[in-house]
SEKEVEX-901782 format. One record per atom (N, C-alpha, C, O): residue in one letter; x, y, z. Coordinates in steps of 0.02 Angstrom, whole numbers, padded with zeros to 5 digits, always signed. Layout:
<vexnus>
aXYZ/...
</vexnus>
This chain:
<vexnus>
m+02409-00708+03558/m+02394-00633+03568/m+02473-00599+03524/m+02479-00542+03501/a+02517-00647+03523/a+02574-00619+03500/a+02567-00639+03410/a+02590-00601+03368/k+02540-00689+03395/k+02527-00712+03325/k+02464-00652+03291/k+02464-00623+03236/s+02432-00650+03328/s+02387-00574+03294/s+02422-00522+03294/s+02422-00491+03241/e+02464-00493+03353/e+02505-00424+03330/e+02550-00434+03270/e+02556-00389+03229/k+02591-00510+03263/k+02620-00526+03218/k+02595-00504+03157/k+02618-00453+03131/r+02546-00541+03129/r+02498-00526+03077/r+02479-00466+03059/r+02476-00447+03001/k+02461-00429+03115/k+02438-00343+03098/k+02511-00320+03073/k+02517-00297+03016/g+02554-00324+03106/g+02613-00295+03091/g+02629-00301+03022/g+02644-00254+02985/k+02622-00392+02998/k+02635-00380+02931/k+02602-00343+02868/k+02623-00325+02813/w+02531-00338+02909/w+02477-00284+02858/w+02503-00222+02862/w+02489-00184+02815/n+02537-00202+02905/n+02562-00121+02917/n+02632-00122+02895/n+02663-00069+02889/d+02654-00170+02886/d+02725-00148+02863/d+02730-00117+02789/d+02694-00134+02742/r+02778-00070+02787/r+02790-00021+02731/r+02848-00050+02688/r+02898-00080+02708/f+02831-00033+02620/f+02897-00057+02566/f+02898-00005+02532/f+02853+00036+02528/r+02952-00004+02504/r+02976+00054+02462/r+02995+00026+02406/r+03030-00024+02396/l+02966+00068+02366/l+02979+00051+02281/l+03013+00105+02252/l+02993+00163+02246/a+03078+00077+02234/a+03115+00147+02213/a+03146+00132+02121/a+03150+00079+02089/i+03160+00188+02106/i+03207+00179+02032/i+03253+00214+02035/i+03244+00272+02056/f+03323+00189+02014/f+03389+00214+02026/f+03404+00208+01946/f+03384+00172+01899/n+03456+00270+01956/n+03505+00266+01881/n+03563+00212+01892/n+03595+00202+01943/d+03566+00184+01838/d+03600+00109+01831/d+03678+00133+01838/d+03723+00101+01867/t+03684+00190+01810/t+03766+00230+01805/t+03780+00266+01869/t+03835+00250+01892/t+03743+00314+01909/t+03763+00339+01957/t+03721+00324+02022/t+03728+00351+02078/f+03679+00278+02004/f+03654+00260+02084/f+03607+00314+02100/f+03587+00311+02159/e+03585+00358+02069/e+03553+00413+02090/e+03481+00390+02113/e+03457+00344+02079/e+03445+00414+02161/e+03372+00381+02172/e+03330+00438+02119/e+03342+00498+02120/l+03283+00410+02076/l+03253+00439+02029/l+03188+00439+02053/l+03152+00484+02033/w+03165+00396+02093/w+03070+00401+02090/w+03077+00344+02157/w+03120+00300+02153/r+03041+00349+02204/r+03016+00322+02257/r+02947+00313+02281/r+02913+00362+02268/v+02920+00272+02307/v+02858+00272+02337/v+02844+00221+02396/v+02867+00165+02387/r+02815+00229+02444/r+02815+00187+02500/r+02737+00175+02506/r+02690+00214+02513/l+02741+00095+02501/l+02659+00070+02518/l+02663+00029+02558/l+02715-00003+02567/s+02598+00021+02598/s+02582-00050+02635/s+02558-00083+02603/s+02549-00065+02545/k+02537-00147+02625/k+02490-00200+02583/k+02417-00172+02587/k+02395-00175+02529/v+02383-00153+02618/v+02330-00113+02613/v+02343-00065+02562/v+02312-00068+02509/n+02384-00022+02572/n+02370+00040+02528/n+02394+00010+02456/n+02362+00035+02410/a+02442-00036+02436/a+02434-00071+02375/a+02362-00090+02329/a+02343-00078+02272/l+02331-00128+02392/l+02267-00165+02373/l+02210-00091+02357/l+02172-00087+02309/l+02215-00059+02390/l+02169+00001+02374/l+02201+00016+02303/l+02170+00000+02253/a+02259+00045+02300/a+02287+00067+02233/a+02265+00021+02168/a+02239+00039+02115/a+02285-00047+02191/a+02259-00083+02125/a+02171-00079+02099/a+02145-00071+02044/a+02145-00089+02171/a+02085-00081+02157/a+02049-00018+02120/a+01999-00020+02084/l+02082+00031+02138/l+02050+00100+02105/l+02079+00111+02030/l+02054+00151+01990/l+02148+00061+02017/l+02167+00079+01956/l+02129+00024+01920/l+02140+00021+01859/l+02089-00020+01944/l+02049-00063+01915/l+01962-00041+01899/l+01923-00069+01860/v+01955+00002+01931/v+01903+00028+01932/v+01906+00079+01871/v+01865+00077+01825/l+01958+00125+01876/l+01961+00165+01819/l+01982+00149+01742/l+01991+00187+01695/t+01987+00080+01747/t+02031+00054+01692/t+01955+00024+01659/t+01945+00019+01598/l+01898+00002+01718/l+01844-00024+01687/l+01815+00027+01658/l+01790+00026+01602/a+01817+00082+01702/a+01762+00146+01673/a+01777+00186+01614/a+01738+00222+01583/v+01845+00172+01601/v+01865+00197+01525/v+01852+00153+01489/v+01831+00176+01436/n+01852+00103+01489/n+01846+00053+01426/n+01779+00049+01421/n+01758+00038+01364/t+01740+00053+01463/t+01656+00042+01463/t+01638+00099+01430/t+01594+00090+01388/s+01671+00183+01439/s+01643+00231+01408/s+01680+00232+01325/s+01654+00273+01286/l+01723+00201+01304/l+01744+00203+01246/l+01689+00161+01218/l+01656+00175+01168/i+01684+00115+01250/i+01641+00049+01202/i+01563+00079+01196/i+01529+00062+01147/a+01538+00119+01242/a+01470+00150+01250/a+01449+00208+01213/a+01394+00220+01190/f+01517+00251+01210/f+01506+00326+01161/f+01563+00322+01119/f+01592+00376+01116/t+01593+00270+01082/t+01623+00276+01028/t+01608+00213+00982/t+01573+00165+00999/n+01641+00221+00919/n+01637+00160+00870/n+01678+00098+00897/n+01670+00039+00881/l+01709+00116+00926/l+01736+00036+00970/l+01697-00007+00967/l+01712-00066+00957/r+01637+00015+00977/r+01585-00063+00986/r+01551-00093+00938/r+01502-00129+00940/e+01588-00069+00890/e+01577-00114+00828/e+01613-00164+00802/e+01592-00207+00764/f+01688-00154+00833/f+01733-00212+00837/f+01717-00258+00901/f+01766-00288+00923/i+01665-00266+00928/i+01632-00339+00970/i+01605-00365+00925/i+01572-00335+00882/p+01615-00437+00927/p+01595-00474+00886/p+01510-00504+00900/p+01491-00531+00951/g+01470-00490+00838/g+01400-00486+00850/g+01362-00441+00860/g+01301-00448+00858/y+01394-00381+00874/y+01364-00315+00869/y+01364-00284+00789/y+01408-00286+00746/p+01303-00256+00789/p+01282-00227+00719/p+01328-00162+00692/p+01342-00124+00739/d+01346-00146+00646/d+01359-00085+00623/d+01304-00041+00613/d+01245-00054+00620/v+01339+00031+00589/v+01281+00077+00576/v+01232+00062+00517/v+01172+00073+00519/e+01270+00033+00457/e+01241-00007+00403/e+01190-00034+00417/e+01135-00009+00406/m+01202-00102+00450/m+01150-00154+00475/m+01091-00130+00521/m+01034-00155+00521/r+01113-00079+00559/r+01064-00026+00622/r+01029-00008+00566/r+00982-00048+00563/r+01024+00033+00517/r+00998+00066+00482/r+00959+00023+00427/r+00907+00047+00406/n+00975-00027+00407/n+00933-00094+00384/n+00899-00107+00418/n+00841-00095+00398/i+00905-00141+00491/i+00859-00162+00518/i+00792-00101+00544/i+00733-00116+00552/l+00817-00044+00550/l+00767-00006+00570/l+00728+00020+00492/l+00675+00051+00499/m+00751+00010+00427/m+00707+00026+00373/m+00669-00031+00364/m+00619-00017+00330/n+00673-00102+00383/n+00652-00172+00377/n+00587-00159+00416/n+00530-00171+00395/a+00608-00127+00493/a+00546-00123+00525/a+00492-00079+00516/a+00439-00088+00544/i+00504-00020+00469/i+00458+00036+00445/i+00431+00004+00414/i+00371+00009+00426/m+00448-00053+00351/m+00431-00080+00292/m+00390-00140+00317/m+00348-00159+00276/l+00391-00168+00364/l+00366-00228+00372/l+00303-00191+00423/l+00253-00226+00429/d+00300-00133+00455/d+00237-00113+00473/d+00200-00087+00427/d+00140-00100+00435/s+00215-00047+00371/s+00187-00020+00319/s+00149-00092+00288/s+00090-00081+00275/l+00168-00155+00274/l+00168-00196+00248/l+00084-00232+00276/l+00033-00252+00249/e+00106-00225+00332/e+00055-00264+00384/e-00012-00214+00382/e-00071-00231+00389/h+00016-00148+00368/h-00064-00098+00355/h-00086-00102+00311/h-00145-00085+00308/e-00045-00134+00237/e-00077-00123+00172/e-00126-00200+00181/e-00184-00203+00159/l-00092-00259+00216/l-00134-00301+00229/l-00195-00330+00258/l-00234-00375+00242/e-00190-00288+00306/e-00239-00275+00316/e-00301-00223+00298/e-00356-00223+00325/i-00278-00176+00243/i-00328-00137+00204/i-00342-00203+00162/i-00404-00204+00163/r-00325-00251+00130/r-00321-00276+00061/r-00363-00334+00108/r-00397-00365+00067/d-00374-00357+00163/d-00416-00398+00190/d-00481-00371+00209/d-00531-00405+00203/k-00484-00309+00233/k-00546-00286+00243/k-00585-00283+00167/k-00644-00297+00155/y-00531-00261+00122/y-00566-00254+00047/y-00600-00310+00029/y-00656-00306+00004/f-00565-00376+00043/f-00599-00431+00027/f-00665-00455+00054/f-00711-00479+00022/r-00663-00442+00126/r-00696-00445+00177/r-00773-00406+00159/r-00827-00435+00165/d-00768-00359+00145/d-00823-00313+00110/d-00845-00328+00034/d-00900-00312+00013/l-00799-00361-00003/l-00828-00383-00067/l-00863-00454-00056/l-00915-00469-00086/n-00837-00489-00018/n-00881-00567+00002/n-00948-00537+00045/n-01001-00568+00044/d-00941-00484+00075/d-01010-00482+00092/d-01056-00444+00044/d-01117-00451+00050/v-01036-00413+00008/v-01075-00379-00059/v-01103-00423-00103/v-01159-00418-00128/i-01046-00485-00115/i-01084-00520-00159/i-01117-00580-00137/i-01132-00623-00179/s-01130-00588-00077/s-01165-00627-00028/s-01232-00592+00004/s-01271-00614+00046/g-01233-00532-00029/g-01298-00490+00012/g-01307-00465+00066/g-01360-00436+00081/r-01248-00472+00110/r-01230-00438+00171/r-01209-00371+00165/r-01180-00345+00117/q-01230-00340+00230/q-01200-00263+00211/q-01122-00271+00239/q-01115-00312+00284/p-01083-00248+00224/p-01000-00233+00246/p-01008-00191+00320/p-01034-00138+00337/i-00969-00245+00353/i-00961-00218+00434/i-00922-00140+00444/i-00871-00123+00415/g-00946-00117+00472/g-00903-00050+00469/g-00936+00012+00413/g-00911+00068+00409/s-00991-00008+00375/s-01016+00030+00321/s-01090+00052+00345/s-01124+00087+00306/v-01114+00035+00405/v-01174+00048+00443/v-01167+00120+00457/v-01127+00141+00499/a-01218+00168+00412/a-01228+00244+00447/a-01251+00253+00511/a-01294+00211+00523/m-01239+00297+00568/m-01280+00304+00616/m-01330+00354+00596/m-01320+00405+00565/r-01392+00329+00622/r-01453+00378+00613/r-01445+00437+00668/r-01421+00432+00725/d-01466+00488+00640/d-01473+00543+00682/d-01558+00537+00725/d-01612+00553+00702/s-01546+00515+00777/s-01603+00520+00815/s-01641+00575+00842/s-01691+00575+00879/t-01602+00625+00813/t-01635+00694+00854/t-01675+00731+00780/t-01699+00787+00787/r-01678+00703+00726/r-01712+00728+00678/r-01765+00680+00651/r-01761+00621+00665/d-01809+00702+00617/d-01882+00657+00602/d-01881+00642+00538/d-01907+00687+00504/y-01861+00598+00509/y-01856+00594+00436/y-01926+00574+00407/y-01927+00567+00346/s-01978+00565+00435/s-02046+00535+00410/s-02088+00598+00365/s-02136+00591+00327/n-02061+00644+00378/n-02098+00705+00329/n-02065+00741+00288/n-02074+00799+00268/i-02021+00697+00275/i-01944+00723+00230/i-02002+00730+00144/i-02027+00682+00116/e-02008+00792+00124/e-02057+00777+00043/e-01986+00790-00010/e-01934+00815+00011/f-01993+00773-00062/f-01931+00764-00109/f-01961+00794-00167/f-02009+00766-00194/r-01935+00853-00191/r-01974+00905-00249/r-01918+00893-00308/r-01860+00886-00286/k-01924+00890-00364/k-01886+00927-00416/k-01880+00997-00426/k-01930+01032-00437/s-01822+01022-00424/s-01785+01094-00418/s-01788+01110-00511/s-01786+01067-00555/s-01791+01166-00516/s-01783+01197-00578/s-01714+01168-00605/s-01705+01137-00657/e-01657+01189-00545/e-01597+01169-00583/e-01587+01098-00595/e-01553+01075-00640/d-01622+01062-00545/d-01610+00985-00570/d-01638+00969-00628/d-01610+00921-00656/s-01689+00996-00659/s-01715+00981-00727/s-01664+01013-00789/s-01653+00983-00841/l-01635+01079-00771/l-01586+01104-00813/l-01538+01055-00827/l-01527+01029-00882/f-01508+01043-00763/f-01456+00994-00765/f-01468+00921-00806/f-01424+00897-00841/r-01528+00891-00797/r-01544+00836-00827/r-01554+00846-00899/r-01550+00793-00930/a-01566+00897-00934/a-01587+00911-00995/a-01516+00922-01029/a-01495+00898-01081/r-01484+00965-00984/r-01412+00980-01021/r-01377+00916-01040/r-01357+00910-01098/v-01367+00866-00993/v-01339+00784-00991/v-01374+00752-01047/v-01336+00729-01090/e-01434+00744-01056/e-01450+00719-01093/e-01458+00738-01177/e-01470+00698-01222/q-01448+00808-01181/q-01414+00833-01244/q-01333+00820-01257/q-01307+00816-01312/e-01303+00815-01202/e-01239+00790-01218/e-01231+00745-01232/e-01193+00740-01279/e-01257+00686-01205/e-01259+00609-01222/e-01281+00593-01291/e-01260+00550-01330/k-01333+00644-01297/k-01370+00628-01370/k-01331+00609-01439/k-01351+00570-01482/y-01267+00647-01439/y-01220+00633-01488/y-01164+00577-01471/y-01118+00576-01512/s-01159+00539-01426/s-01105+00523-01406/s-01097+00448-01437/s-01142+00407-01429/l-01049+00435-01464/l-01031+00382-01494/l-01025+00326-01476/l-01042+00275-01506/s-00991+00334-01403/s-00984+00266-01375/s-01041+00235-01325/s-01037+00178-01302/a-01095+00280-01312/a-01146+00243-01285/a-01175+00211-01316/a-01172+00226-01375/l-01214+00158-01299/l-01266+00114-01326/l-01332+00131-01318/l-01350+00138-01260/p-01378+00141-01368/p-01451+00159-01343/p-01481+00104-01318/p-01472+00045-01333/e-01537+00140-01256/e-01563+00103-01222/e-01630+00058-01272/e-01656+00082-01322/q-01641+00003-01247/q-01682-00030-01271/q-01744-00058-01251/q-01736-00094-01201/s-01812-00055-01274/s-01874-00062-01230/s-01869-00132-01245/s-01828-00147-01288/e-01902-00175-01219/e-01935-00266-01228/e-01942-00266-01304/e-01908-00311-01331/r-01977-00228-01344/r-02005-00239-01393/r-01959-00243-01458/r-01964-00272-01512/g-01891-00186-01418/g-01844-00178-01476/g-01782-00214-01457/g-01728-00208-01486/s-01792-00251-01408/s-01720-00312-01376/s-01754-00371-01408/s-01719-00420-01420/q-01814-00373-01422/q-01840-00425-01458/q-01821-00450-01522/q-01802-00505-01542/q-01832-00385-01552/q-01820-00367-01654/q-01749-00379-01661/q-01733-00413-01709/g-01694-00355-01616/g-01633-00347-01621/g-01609-00295-01632/g-01647-00253-01656/t-01549-00280-01621/t-01518-00213-01602/t-01491-00210-01661/t-01475-00256-01698/n-01486-00139-01670/n-01474-00095-01734/n-01388-00094-01731/n-01360-00044-01708/l-01355-00142-01750/l-01286-00124-01744/l-01239-00060-01776/l-01178-00050-01772/a-01289-00023-01808/a-01259+00034-01855/a-01264+00091-01811/a-01240+00143-01834/n-01291+00093-01749/n-01286+00136-01693/n-01233+00117-01654/n-01227+00159-01609/i-01197+00080-01651/i-01144+00049-01603/i-01084+00077-01643/i-01085+00074-01705/h-01027+00107-01603/h-00979+00134-01613/h-00924+00074-01589/h-00917+00065-01529/f-00890+00037-01633/f-00847-00016-01622/f-00768+00014-01633/f-00749+00038-01686/f-00723+00010-01570/f-00669+00022-01564/f-00625-00021-01610/f-00626-00081-01598/p-00577+00004-01674/p-00531-00059-01709/p-00481-00076-01674/p-00434-00043-01654/p-00497-00141-01667/p-00454-00181-01628/p-00372-00170-01646/p-00337-00179-01596/v-00335-00153-01705/v-00287-00129-01718/v-00280-00082-01787/v-00335-00068-01812/k-00243-00065-01808/k-00237-00023-01876/k-00189-00069-01912/k-00140-00101-01893/g-00217-00063-01966/g-00176-00114-02024/g-00205-00129-02094/g-00254-00097-02111/i-00177-00179-02140/i-00207-00208-02177/i-00244-00250-02188/i-00228-00299-02155/i-00295-00261-02223/i-00333-00323-02202/i-00298-00378-02254/i-00288-00359-02312/s-00280-00439-02237/s-00256-00490-02292/s-00303-00543-02296/s-00291-00587-02338/s-00355-00549-02262/s-00408-00587-02279/s-00465-00573-02257/s-00472-00562-02197/n-00519-00569-02301/n-00590-00559-02292/n-00636-00592-02266/n-00629-00653-02267/f-00682-00572-02243/f-00731-00632-02202/f-00765-00672-02261/f-00787-00640-02307/d-00768-00732-02261/d-00794-00771-02305/d-00836-00840-02287/d-00807-00894-02284/a-00911-00835-02274/a-00941-00881-02245/a-00947-00941-02289/a-00963-00995-02266/r-00933-00930-02367/r-00931-00996-02409/r-00863-01036-02391/r-00856-01090-02421/t-00820-01020-02355/t-00759-01061-02333/t-00754-01059-02258/t-00701-01073-02228/r-00802-01044-02231/r-00794-01037-02161/r-00731-01006-02130/r-00694-01028-02086/h-00730-00948-02166/h-00696-00906-02136/h-00713-00845-02091/h-00701-00788-02111/y-00740-00857-02033/y-00791-00806-02022/y-00754-00753-01957/y-00773-00741-01900/a-00696-00729-01996/a-00658-00659-01974/a-00638-00620-02033/a-00650-00624-02094/t-00607-00581-01997/t-00567-00538-02030/t-00502-00523-02010/t-00497-00495-01956/d-00434-00537-02051/d-00368-00561-02033/d-00341-00472-02058/d-00362-00439-02105/i-00300-00458-02018/i-00273-00393-02016/i-00197-00399-02005/i-00171-00429-01958/v-00169-00371-02049/v-00083-00374-02048/v-00078-00312-02025/v-00114-00265-02044/t-00016-00306-01967/t-00012-00246-01938/t+00069-00261-01909/t+00099-00314-01918/q+00095-00202-01871/q+00165-00202-01854/q+00167-00251-01792/q+00125-00256-01748/p+00217-00279-01800/p+00232-00339-01744/p+00235-00312-01675/p+00252-00254-01664/k+00218-00355-01629/k+00209-00330-01564/k+00169-00261-01574/k+00203-00211-01562/a+00108-00251-01592/a+00076-00209-01593/a+00026-00232-01549/a+00016-00292-01542/v-00018-00173-01509/v-00056-00189-01438/v-00132-00201-01492/v-00156-00176-01542/v-00145-00251-01449/v-00235-00267-01487/v-00273-00239-01423/v-00261-00248-01363/s-00325-00199-01456/s-00389-00157-01415/s-00454-00193-01411/s-00471-00227-01459/s-00493-00190-01356/s-00543-00218-01358/s-00584-00152-01411/s-00571-00093-01423/t-00641-00200-01431/t-00681-00163-01487/t-00726-00126-01457/t-00742-00071-01479/l-00760-00164-01380/l-00807-00138-01351/l-00804-00135-01280/l-00754-00167-01264/e-00833-00111-01225/e-00839-00138-01171/e-00867-00207-01156/e-00908-00239-01190/g-00839-00222-01104/g-00865-00308-01103/g-00834-00338-01039/g-00817-00309-00988/t-00831-00405-01055/t-00813-00456-01005/t-00773-00513-01032/t-00798-00555-01069/v-00713-00514-01013/v-00677-00575-01038/v-00709-00627-01018/v-00716-00629-00957/i-00736-00682-01053/i-00751-00740-01053/i-00729-00808-01065/i-00758-00858-01044/m-00671-00806-01103/m-00627-00855-01130/m-00559-00815-01145/m-00553-00761-01173/t-00504-00860-01115/t-00442-00840-01126/t-00392-00922-01132/t-00396-00964-01087/g-00351-00931-01189/g-00321-00999-01177/g-00273-01007-01240/g-00245-00959-01267/w-00269-01062-01257/w-00224-01072-01316/w-00231-01131-01335/w-00241-01177-01295/t-00226-01140-01416/t-00256-01189-01449/t-00181-01203-01508/t-00141-01160-01524/m-00181-01262-01526/m-00128-01295-01582/m-00151-01254-01654/m-00112-01235-01697/e-00217-01245-01655/e-00234-01206-01716/e-00216-01138-01714/e-00169-01122-01750/t-00239-01102-01684/t-00253-01031-01664/t-00214-00988-01613/t-00225-00928-01606/g-00158-01032-01573/g-00133-01000-01530/g-00166-00968-01472/g-00216-00999-01452/f-00151-00916-01442/f-00162-00890-01399/f-00230-00842-01428/f-00227-00802-01475/v-00291-00857-01383/v-00355-00833-01410/v-00388-00808-01338/v-00389-00838-01284/i-00407-00761-01350/i-00452-00710-01316/i-00526-00686-01329/i-00538-00658-01382/a-00568-00694-01291/a-00653-00700-01308/a-00674-00644-01259/a-00650-00648-01203/i-00717-00590-01273/i-00734-00534-01247/i-00824-00534-01251/i-00846-00523-01307/q-00861-00543-01209/q-00945-00543-01196/q-00967-00462-01192/q-00954-00434-01138/h-00996-00428-01240/h-01020-00377-01254/h-01096-00365-01229/h-01134-00413-01221/a-01115-00305-01217/a-01183-00285-01216/a-01226-00310-01287/a-01194-00317-01339/n-01290-00321-01286/n-01322-00342-01349/n-01304-00404-01381/n-01303-00411-01442/n-01286-00452-01336/n-01272-00520-01346/n-01210-00531-01399/n-01204-00585-01426/l-01163-00477-01413/l-01097-00471-01452/l-01055-00493-01413/l-01048-00476-01355/i-01004-00553-01460/i-00965-00581-01422/i-00896-00558-01491/i-00909-00559-01551/s-00833-00542-01464/s-00778-00528-01503/s-00712-00569-01489/s-00685-00565-01434/v-00687-00606-01535/v-00625-00649-01541/v-00572-00640-01561/v-00572-00635-01622/y-00518-00633-01535/y-00453-00606-01549/y-00412-00674-01547/y-00414-00705-01494/k-00372-00702-01606/k-00329-00735-01608/k-00265-00730-01655/k-00256-00686-01697/h-00208-00799-01635/h-00148-00791-01651/h-00116-00737-01611/h-00075-00705-01644/n-00122-00714-01543/n-00092-00665-01499/n-00025-00687-01480/n-00013-00744-01461/a+00025-00635-01486/a+00078-00656-01442/a+00086-00673-01389/a+00126-00719-01379/r+00051-00643-01334/r+00046-00630-01260/r-00027-00599-01250/r-00044-00553-01288/l-00075-00622-01198/l-00127-00599-01180/l-00116-00554-01133/l-00057-00555-01115/l-00145-00519-01108/l-00141-00451-01040/l-00193-00458-00998/l-00184-00432-00943/k-00245-00486-01006/k-00320-00504-00988/k-00317-00573-00954/k-00275-00614-00971/d-00367-00588-00902/d-00389-00662-00888/d-00459-00661-00888/d-00496-00612-00883/m-00472-00717-00893/m-00542-00728-00889/m-00597-00719-00814/m-00593-00748-00760/g-00649-00662-00842/g-00656-00628-00790/g-00666-00555-00782/g-00711-00524-00754/d-00607-00534-00817/d-00587-00454-00801/d-00633-00412-00853/d-00656-00434-00906/r-00642-00339-00825/r-00687-00322-00850/r-00658-00263-00882/r-00622-00224-00852/v-00676-00256-00947/v-00616-00211-01001/v-00663-00162-01033/v-00724-00167-01030/w-00639-00127-01056/w-00673-00042-01093/w-00658-00039-01162/w-00615-00078-01181/a-00676-00014-01190/a-00674+00015-01270/a-00620+00031-01291/a-00608+00091-01283/g-00577+00001-01318/g-00505+00045-01326/g-00449+00018-01282/g-00391+00036-01293/e-00461-00023-01236/e-00402-00041-01179/e-00380-00110-01203/e-00417-00155-01220/a-00299-00111-01201/a-00264-00169-01222/a-00274-00229-01190/a-00266-00234-01129/i-00295-00287-01232/i-00296-00352-01213/i-00244-00388-01233/i-00236-00434-01193/s-00210-00389-01271/s-00162-00437-01297/s-00096-00402-01349/s-00089-00342-01360/i-00063-00445-01369/i-00006-00417-01413/i-00012-00447-01482/i-00015-00508-01477/v-00013-00427-01537/v-00012-00455-01602/v+00043-00493-01600/v+00095-00478-01570/g+00027-00567-01647/g+00088-00605-01642/g+00076-00662-01691/g+00036-00654-01737/d+00110-00720-01683/d+00114-00762-01741/d+00101-00838-01711/d+00131-00885-01736/s+00049-00850-01651/s+00046-00907-01625/s-00004-00945-01659/s-00052-00933-01695/g+00024-00996-01637/g-00029-01082-01668/g+00016-01089-01732/g+00048-01049-01765/e+00003-01169-01737/e+00045-01204-01771/e+00001-01207-01856/e+00031-01228-01905/l-00058-01186-01860/l-00109-01190-01906/l-00131-01129-01927/l-00130-01082-01887/y-00153-01119-01995/y-00215-01057-02005/y-00152-00997-01993/y-00175-00945-01970/t-00085-00995-02003/t-00056-00938-01997/t+00022-00922-02026/t+00070-00960-02018/s+00024-00860-02063/s+00087-00871-02095/s+00117-00802-02087/s+00138-00768-02134/g+00117-00783-02022/g+00142-00719-02022/g+00117-00680-01944/g+00073-00711-01914/p+00134-00636-01921/p+00103-00586-01869/p+00039-00568-01897/p+00045-00549-01955/h-00015-00568-01878/h-00084-00531-01891/h-00123-00550-01844/h-00110-00599-01810/l-00183-00510-01833/l-00225-00530-01795/l-00309-00563-01833/l-00340-00539-01881/h-00323-00611-01800/h-00373-00645-01834/h-00442-00617-01773/h-00449-00631-01714/f-00482-00574-01819/f-00528-00547-01777/f-00594-00574-01787/f-00603-00573-01847/e-00641-00597-01762/e-00712-00616-01758/e-00749-00576-01715/e-00730-00550-01663/l-00827-00572-01751/l-00865-00532-01726/l-00932-00574-01725/l-00958-00592-01778/w-00962-00590-01661/w-01033-00636-01673/w-01086-00602-01639/w-01077-00559-01596/h-01150-00626-01662/h-01202-00570-01650/h-01261-00629-01640/h-01279-00663-01688/n-01290-00637-01572/n-01338-00682-01572/n-01328-00769-01592/n-01370-00810-01609/g-01248-00773-01583/g-01220-00830-01612/g-01233-00841-01678/g-01240-00900-01696/v-01238-00782-01733/v-01206-00785-01790/v-01149-00735-01826/v-01161-00675-01829/a-01101-00757-01846/a-01049-00708-01870/a-01069-00663-01908/a-01116-00665-01947/l-01018-00602-01896/l-01041-00545-01949/l-00969-00526-01967/l-00918-00541-01934/d-00972-00494-02019/d-00923-00451-02066/d-00886-00414-02015/d-00921-00368-01993/p-00830-00418-01988/p-00817-00348-01956/p-00801-00293-01998/p-00805-00234-01982/a-00783-00317-02053/a-00765-00243-02101/a-00830-00212-02124/a-00820-00175-02172/q-00880-00216-02110/q-00933-00194-02105/q-00953-00138-02053/q-00990-00091-02067/y-00929-00147-01999/y-00953-00110-01946/y-00872-00062-01909/y-00870-00019-01865/i-00826-00086-01941/i-00756-00056-01921/i-00710-00043-01984/i-00699-00077-02035/y-00686+00019-01963/y-00650+00030-02017/y-00577+00029-01992/y-00553+00066-01950/f-00543-00028-02031/f-00465-00040-02000/f-00414-00006-02033/f-00356-00011-02013/
</vexnus>
């Protein structure tokens, strides 16, 4: 009993903390505390310190000094990268869908999602299609406008295709504008027209068609050949650079290459070696194209 009272007395004992003037021994400040009060005061001070530090770190820029915590610029970059990644995923989904639909069309299948829902509330069996006067007038106007089109190729019947195509009715787009340095000459096996033009000039397709060959040879350098309608083929040689790949669809006047001086043989400077073939027979381009 005496020991417990003694321990209780130690906890209840009061202590005085005082500050004195060293010269006059005047008491300037004092506080009286017991052990319990001292522990409570220390705990309260610790809680206040933690609360202040937490507030400073959470609501001020001091948190950026913590190792590993991103600064404002880094957080902005992270946010922008997340937005760009989301946009990239969307573009990839669109591209994949395009390739799937293209594969379905080539394979003869109907693309997924392109099936139109039929309205079951309507009866389509009794629909009659009649030509209106407005439609006839519109067709006549279009035919009249296309009658004098230089770029349109005339439609041919089976008889006309067997007899051959009248090349005089086809409008050839000049691949380049320049000076003819070497003419077509079948006797010397020079089946082309050489045109000297400005260096790095753009070479254009003479007609609409499909690129059937691209490559490089030691004799003629970079070469590109295009298949056109009516069994016409145009060939462009000694290019500095090709702008189209094999299988590309090109239009009349569209850029396909850059004039150059490639090839180790048959070239003495930047120019275009232009060939025109019809049904396997070489033609003189100067008879159909004004360079």
